[in-house]
N, C-alpha and C positions, 0 to 999 in steps of 0.2 A: 214573749207575748202572746199565749196559748195560756198556761197558766193564769195570768192575770186574767183575760177574758173569758174565764170561765167562769174567776169568783166573782167581777163582777157580773154576768147574765143573773148570779144569784137575786141581782135585787131587782129584774124587772120586775112590774107589777102586768101581768098579763091572765089574769084570774078567768078572762072568756072567751078566748082562745087556748089560753093553756102552751104558747106556746112564747117563749123566753129571745130574747134576739139581745145580743149587744154588740154593739160598735164603736169605734177608736179610730179618731183621724189623726195625722200627724203632719204639722205643718214643716213650711221649708225650713224654716229654723230646729224645724227635730222636738219640737214641744207636741202635744198629744193632747185630746179632749175628749172624752168617753162621754156615753150614754148607754142604754136600756130604754126601752118597748114599754110606756106607759098608757094604758088602757084606759076607755072609759065605757059605762054603761049607754052613754049616748055615742056610737063608735065612731062618726066624723069628728069627736074631741081624743082621739086616739093621735097618740103621733108615736112612731117607729125612734129605734135606737138611734139609725145614722140622722135624720134629722136635730134630735137631738144633740149628736157629737156638734155636728157640724155648728148649729146656732149657737151653743156654747163659745165653741172659737170664736166665731163673727163677736158673741156675745163681751169676747175678753180682747177684740181690737183686731184679730185678723179679717184680714179683706179676700175679695175674689184675686185668686191666683196665688194664693200662700196654702192652698193646700196641694198636698203632695200627695198623701194615702187614704185609702177610705179599708178599714178592716168590717167584716161582719160577722159577726159569728152568731151563730142554732142551734137549740141542740136535738132535732131532726137527726135521722138517716142524712137526710140529702143537705146538700149544698144550696143555698140558698139566695137567692139575687134580690138587692133593692127591690121595694116595688114601684110602681111608674110615679107614683107622686113623689117620692124624693130621688128619682134617678130626674125628674126637673129641675130638684135644690141641687142635685148634684151636677149639673149640666150650668149652671147660674154660677160655681163655684170655684170646681175643678175643670183643669185642663185635661183636654182627652188623648194626652197621654200618660197621668197622672193611674197609678197602681192602686187599683182591687182588687180587695184579698178575701175569698170567702173559706169559713170554717167553718168545722162543728168539733166532734170529740174526736175523731179519728181521722180528718182530712184536710186539706188544705189545695185552694187551685188561686192563682194568679190570672188576673186579668188586666188590661188595661180601659181604663174609662169606655174614650171609641166603639171598645166591643159592646157595650152597651147602654151606648146611646145614639145610634142612628137613627137618621132625621130630630134630632131632637127642637124645640122649638127656645131658639132664646133674640135677647134685645134684638137681634139682627133682622127678626119675625114682625118686629112692631115697629119697623120704618113703611112707613105707606104712602100714599097719595089716593087724595080722592078723582077716581075718574067719571067723569057726565058726558 
């Protein structure tokens, strides 16, 4: 997996941040989907590697609950967690007991989604009623 992601990270388009990231999601049936960060001069149009991989799986027909593992690799000396926008998307599709693996050239650490998704905003937060 490490060698595969090290090769994939070279496809990152990160001319502004110079911070390449690669991601892989593994589905419950064992199929993998991949992504790299793709930056844009209009920073708001940038998309993170995690969301590319998740969106590609959704486009292939996978649904909420099909996501088993997310692996995120970067080339810095530090292991880097997904940004908060990615965490919102992760919360939408991954169960809290799904595995998160962070990697760089030298290190690997394992977590569960519940470790990074404390107090998430989810579908249950959209149920409300007007009180007058």
